[in-house]
N, C-alpha and C positions, 0 to 999 in steps of 0.2 A: 267651460261648464262641464260638470261631471256628476251626473246622477246615477252612474253605474254602481253596481254593488261594490262597496268598499272592500278592501282586503280584509279588514278586521271582521266585517260581516260575513264574508265567505269563510273565514277561519272559524267564526262562530257557528256557522251551519255545520261545518265538519265536526267541530267539537260538541256541538249540541246534539247532533245525531250521534257522534262519538261523545184716678191717677191716684192705689189707695194712698200711699205716702208720697210717692214720686210725683203724682199728678194732682194732688189735693189743691194746689194753688192754681193750676191751669184749668182744672175741670170745673164745670159750672154746676156741680152736684155735691151735696154733702149728705152723709148718712146721719140720720137723727134717730136715736133710740128713745122710745117713749113707752114705758110700761111693758117692755119686752117686745113691742111691735116695731118693726123697722119701716121707715118711710123715707122718701127722697124729697129733699127740698131743693129747689132750683134757684141759683143766684142769677144776677144779671149777666149778659154775655160779656166775655172777656174782650171782645171787639165790638164796637158799636155797629148795629145792624138795623136798617130801616125796613121792617117787615109790616109797616102800617097797612099796606094795601091788602094784607091777609086777615085783617081784624075780623071781617065778617065771613071768612072762608075757611081758615085753618081751625081744626078741632082743638080742644084744650090740650090733648096729648101732643099734637103737632106743634102747638105754641110752646110747649115745654121742651120738645126735642130740638127745635130750630136753633136756640142759642148754643146748644151743645156742639153743633157742627163747627162753630167758630173756635171753641176751646179745643176740640179734637184736631182741627186743622193746625192750630198753633202748636199743639203738642207734638205733631209730626216733625217739627223743627229739631227736636232733640234726637231723632232717629238718624242713623247713618244714611247717606245718599245711596240708596239701593232700591231694588224692586219693590219691597214692601212700602217704603216711603212714597214712591211714585204712585203706586196703585191705591194707597190710602187717600192721598191727595186727590187723585182722579175720582175715586168713589164719592168722596165728600162733596166735590164740586158737582158731580152728576146729581147727587141727592138734593143739593140746594137749588138746582136749576128751576124747578117748578115754582119756587117760592121767592127767589131773589135772583133773577137772571144776571143782573149786572155783577153781583158778588160772585156768582158761579163762574162767570167768564174770567174774572180776576183769579179765582182759585185754579181754574184750568191752566191759565198762563203761568201761575206759580209752579204747577206740576210739570209743565214743559221745562221751566228753568231747572227744576230738580233733576229731570231726566237728562238735561244737557250737561249737568255737573257730575254725572256718574263717572266713577273711576273704576277701571278694571282691577281685578285681584292682582297682587304682586306677582311678577313674572309673566304677566300676559303681554301679548304683542300689542303695539299701538292699534292695529286693525281690530283686535278683539274689543279694545276699549271703545273705539268708535262704533262698533256694531252694537254694543250694549246701549250706548246713547241713542242711536237712531231707532233701535227696536223699542225701547221704552217710550221714546218720543212718539213713535208711530202708534203705540197702544193708546197714549193720551189723545192723540189726534183722532183716532178711530172713535173714541168716546165722544169727543166734541162733534164729530161728524153726525152722530146719531141725534144730536140736539140742534146743531146749526151747521149744515154742510158748507155754507159760504164762509163762515168763521174758520172752520177747519181748513178750508182751501187757503184763506189769507195767511193763517199761521204757518201752514206747511210751506208756503212760498217764502216766508220770512226765514225759514231754516234750511231751505232746499240748497243742496250743492248741485248746481246745474251741470257741472262737468262730470259728476259721479253720483247720480241720483240713487237713493237706496230703495230697496224693495217695498218697505212699508209705506213710504211716501207715494210711490207709483201705484200701489194697491189702493190707496186712498183716492188718488186722482182718477182711477178707473171708475170709481163711484161718483165723483163730484165734477170731473171735467175729463171726459173720455178722450176728447181730441188731444188735449195736452198730454194725457197718459200715453197715447199711441206715439206721440212725438218723442217722449222720454224713452219708451221702449226701443224705438228705432235708433235713437242715439246710443243706447246701451249695446245694441247689436253691432252698430258701426264701430264702436270703441272697444269691442270684445269684453264688455262688462256683462257677461251673460250667465253668471252663476245661478240665478233664480229665474231664468227666462221661461222655462216650462210652466212654473207656478204662475207667473204673471199672465202668460198667454192663456192658460186654462181659466183663470179668473175672468179675463177679458172675453173669452169665448162664451161665457155664460150669458152675457148681455149683448155682445156684438161679435158673432161668429165670423162675419165677413172680414172685419178688421183683424181679428185674431189670426185667421188663415193667411191674410196678406202679410202680416208680420212674420209668421212662421215661414212662409215661402221666402221672404227676404232673408231671414236668418239662415235658411238652408242654402240660398244662393251665396251668401257671404262665406259660409263654411266650405262650400264646394270650391270657391275661387281662391281662398287664401288660408284655409285652415292648416296649421302645422300638426294638429292632433285630431284628425278626423274621427278616430275611434272614440276619443273622449267626447267630441262634439255630438257624435251619433247618440251616445248615451244620454247627453244632456237634453237632447230634443225628443228622446224616446217617449216620455210619458205624455207629451202632447198628443201623439198619435195613438198611443196605447195607455190610457190613464190607469194608474195603479195607486190605490190607497196605501199600500205597503211601502211604496217608494222604490220598488225594484221590479224586475221582469215578472217574477212569480206572482205578483199581485193582479195581473191581468189574466183572466181565464179565457183562453182561446176558444173553448167549447161553449161558453155561456155569455161572454161579454162581446160587445160590438164596438169597434172603433168609431168615434164620432167624426173622424176625418173622412173627407171625400176620397173615393177610390183612386183618383189621379194623384192626390196628395200622398196617399199611402205608398203608391208605386214609386213616386219620385223619391220619397224618404228612404225606402228600402233599396233603391238603386244607389243612393248615396251611402247607405249602410254597407252594401255589398263592396263598394270600392274601398270604404274605410276599413273593413275587416280584411280584405285582401292586402291592403297596404300594411296593416298591422302584422299580418303573417310574413310579409316580405321583410319588414323591419326586424322581426325575430330571427329570420333566416340570416340576415346580415350580422346580427349580434352573435349568432352561433358559430361564426367563423373564428371567433376568439375564444368562445367557451361553449362546448357542446353539451353542457349539463342543462337539465330542466331548471330554469330559474323562476323568480317571482313573476316576471312579465309573461313568460311563455306558459308557466303552470297555471296561474290564475286566469290568464287570458283564455286558455282552452276550456277552463271550467265555466267561465262566463259565456263562452260560445255555445255551450250545451243548452243554456237557457234562452239564448237568442235565436238559435236555429229553427225552433218550432214556428216562429213568426214568419220566417222566410219560407218554410215548408208550406204554410197555409196561403200566404199572399204572393210569394215570388219563388216558386219551386225551382226554377232554372237557376236563380241566384243562389239558392240553398245548396244545390249540387256543387256549384263552383267553390263556394266558401268552404264547404265540408272537405272537398278534395284537396284544396290548397293547404288548409290547416293541418289535415292529417299528414300530408306530404312533409310539411315542415317539422311537426312534432315527432314523426317517426324517425327523422334523421338525427334527433337528439338522443343522448344516452338515457336510457330508461323511458323513452318516448312511448313505446308500445304499451308498457304497463300503465303509464300515466293516462293514456287514451282510454284504456279499459276502466280504470278507477273513476275517471271524470264522468264517463257515461253512466256508470253504476250509480254515482252519487247525484248527478245533476240532469241527465237526460230525462225528458218527460216519460213517466210510467204510471200505470194505475197500481193500486195496492197489491193485487195478486202478482203482477209482474215483479214488483220489488221483493215480495215475499219469496218468489221463486229464485231470484238471485241470491237472497239471504240463505236459503236452504242449500244452495250449491256452493256457497262461499267456503273455502278451505281455511282461510285465516280467521281466527276467532274475533279479532277486533273488527275486521271488515264485516263479519256476520252481525255483530251487535249494532254497528253503525247502520247497516241496511235494515235491521229490525226497527231501529229508531225512525228511519226514513219511512218505512211502511206504516208505522203507527201514526206518524204525522200526516201521511197521505190519507189514511183511513179517516182521520178526524176532519181533514179538509173535505172529504167526500160526505161528511155527516154521519159516518158509521162509527160512533164513539165506542160502542161495545166491542167492535172488532179491534179498535185501536187499543183498548185496555187489555184485550186478550193477547195482542201482539206484544205489548209492553211487558207482560208477565214472563216473556222469554228472555228479557234483559235483566241482569243482576240489579237488585234494588238500588244500590249506591250509584249506579250509572244512570238509571232511568228517572231518578227523583225529580229533576228539574223539568224534563219533558212531560212526565206524568202530571205534574202540577199545572203546566200550561194547557194540556189537553183537558184536564178535569175542569179548569175554569172555562174553557171554550164550550165544553159539554153543558155546564151549568147555565151559561148565557143562552145557549141554543134552546135549552129546556124552558127557560124563562120566556124567551121569545115566542114559544108555542104554547105558553100558559100551562105548562106541566109542573105543578108545584112539587109533587112527590119526587120526580126525577131531579129537578133542580136542587132540592134539599139534599138528596143523596149524594150528588156530585159535590156540592158546596161543603158538606161536612167532612169530606176527605181532603180538603185543602189545608195545608199546614200554615201558610202565611196568614197571620191574624187579620191584617188590614184587607187583604184580598177576600178572605172568607166573609168578613163582616160587610164588605161592600156588596157581595152577592146576597147575603142575608137581608140587607136593606132592600134590595131589589125584589126579593121574594116576598117580604112583608108588604111592599107596595102592591105586588101582584095580588096577594090575598086581600088587601084592602079594596082593590078594584073589583075583586070577585065577591065582595061583601061577606067576608069571613073574618071579622075582627077577632073573634075568640082564638082561632088558630093562629092568626097573625101575632097576637100578643104572646101566645105560648112560644112561638118560634123566636120572637124577640127576647123573651125572658131567658130562654136557653142560651142564646147567643151572648147575652149580657153576663150570665154566670161564667161562661167560658172566658170571656174577655177580662173579667175582674180577676180571674186566677192566673192570667197570663203574665209573663215577665214584663216589668215596666220599662220596656225599651221604646225606641222611637216609633214603633208601629202601633203601640197601644193607644195613644191619644187619638189617632185617626180612626181606629176601630171603635173607640167609645163615642166619638162624634158621629160615626155612621149609625150606631145603635140609637143615639139620642135623636137623630133625624127621623129614624123610623118610629120611635116612640112618640115624637111630636105629631107625626101624621095620625097615629092611632088615637092618642089621648094626650092633650096638652098637659094635663096634670102629671102624667107619667113622663112626658117630655121634660118638664122642669126637674123632676127627680133624677132622671138619667143625666141631664146636663150638669146638675150639681156634682154628680160622681165624675163626669168627664172633666170638669174643671179641676178636681183634685188630681186626676191622673195627669193632666197637662202640666200642673204645677210640679209634679214629682218626676216627670219624664226627663230623660237625658237626650240631648241631640235631636230634639223634635223641632222641625221647621214648620211654623204655623203658616198655613195657606190663607190667602186673602179671602177665599170663599168658604172657609171651613164652617162658619156659623150661619150660612145662608139658608140651610134647611132645618135649622133648629132655633137659635136665638132670634133670628130675623122673623121667623113665623110666630114665635112665642110672644114677641114684644107687643103686638096689638091686643093680645089676650090679657097680659098683665105686665104693663110697661115697667112698673117699679120693681117687680120681682126679677124680670129679665135683666134690668140694669144692675141690680144688686149681685146677680150672678157674675156679671162682667167685673165688678169690683173685687171679686175673690181671686181673679187671675193675677198671679204674681209677676208674670213677664210683661214688660211694657208693650212690646209689639202685639202680643196676644190680646192684651187688654184693649188697646186702641182698635184692633181689628174687630173685636167682639162688640165694643161700644158703637162703632160705626155701623155694624150690622143691625144692632138694636134700633138706632136712629132711622136707618133705612126701612126697617119694618114698620115704623110709624109714618114715615114721610113719603116713601116712594108710592106714586099713584099706581094702583093696580089697573 
């Protein structure tokens, strides 16, 4: 198990701081033109369906939409066996459940078969192929669980590899059969299949902290007794004791966050960590007898150490002193070790903004100075002082600061939205070059203005964003941007939502290399369908791409059929 910062991520930190025709026969709809007015006529279902029990319950629109689900599901057979096909089949089955549970179960089982037939891209390893299968299968089972936990359990057992249970199946069992889930987790620990252990234990802790702590203690005992890579195991267990949404050490704020683990568990874990880190230093010293240069293991290891030491300083200061002394001793004996220690501490040791700025001012090397300014700007944004962050960024050449500035600007806009500051959020958002990211923020701002009951300003902001998006290059970012704007328009005024969706459809049809997301139409067409089912359906017919059309049509049906 290894949840430590990857080498590439560490390098990144340094560098960052440095059916119209095709579906006509399958679809149960036909477009009829009559005197210039378009209307939709519905044929019989392509597959026989017994919805008689809904005769007195389903609305006329729902009775029209239900037969379409059969045609949509059969149309997915022409799609390649991939994520889109699995997710479409899963959504259709879920939509059908409230109306025909038996058929929905059958559809879910077909989706599972599709997931199980997934093939990995050419050149992938067999393990990657299997991971795709079990992940997509797990997603389908998770949807079934929401409808019928016992059915999900039965189907999961049918597919379960008891000798090597996968994370998605175990996560499902944590919800439907906790006792069996703990049995599987213990088996994974005993067989060293612990790549996702911290994630499983954190999920289990939410409902059964006693069992989660017991399993963590067991994992720690196993690691203490037979681990060949204690440094890696320490990293793999780290987030259970110090949870981090970022997936690494810097995501846990020692000043503001509190570990959910008991004090005795923290102590035992850090005792293990101390031994693991000392052992890693000893191994590096052994290697240095053949090569005295700073290499990947010693170089990156010492940088990781700078992010780990604060946890020992706070919870186990005596261990921190031992670790620091031993590693410094080993690194100093390597060629260039003294300089590496200096640079690693500058880049990774905990500091506040002013401390980092002071180091930048005293840096003699220009590259080092720019990297430290970048770190200071990032730290200022982390502390919530965005104006200070931008002021610091101004000291870095524009070409170097571009990516970091965009990241901080987006953070600033989101923070302003969170505190309901429309003016500040707009100011930050308008400076973001990435079209999709900017319109995503604009959509959030429009929703904020809607909540503040200021529809006039909201529409003005939306129209300005639309004009910018329409003039943008028609690349893979533009369709997503137009869909964001259409979602905001739908919220403000359904008629305007239809207008913008029509423009979004044209952009989607003309875009190159655009990957349609399964939920792209959930905040626009899905919401517009109950208002004007025929008009929403006709918009989907304009989509030239088969996958896009099926995704959109499924969203329209869900808009009519899913119970609010």
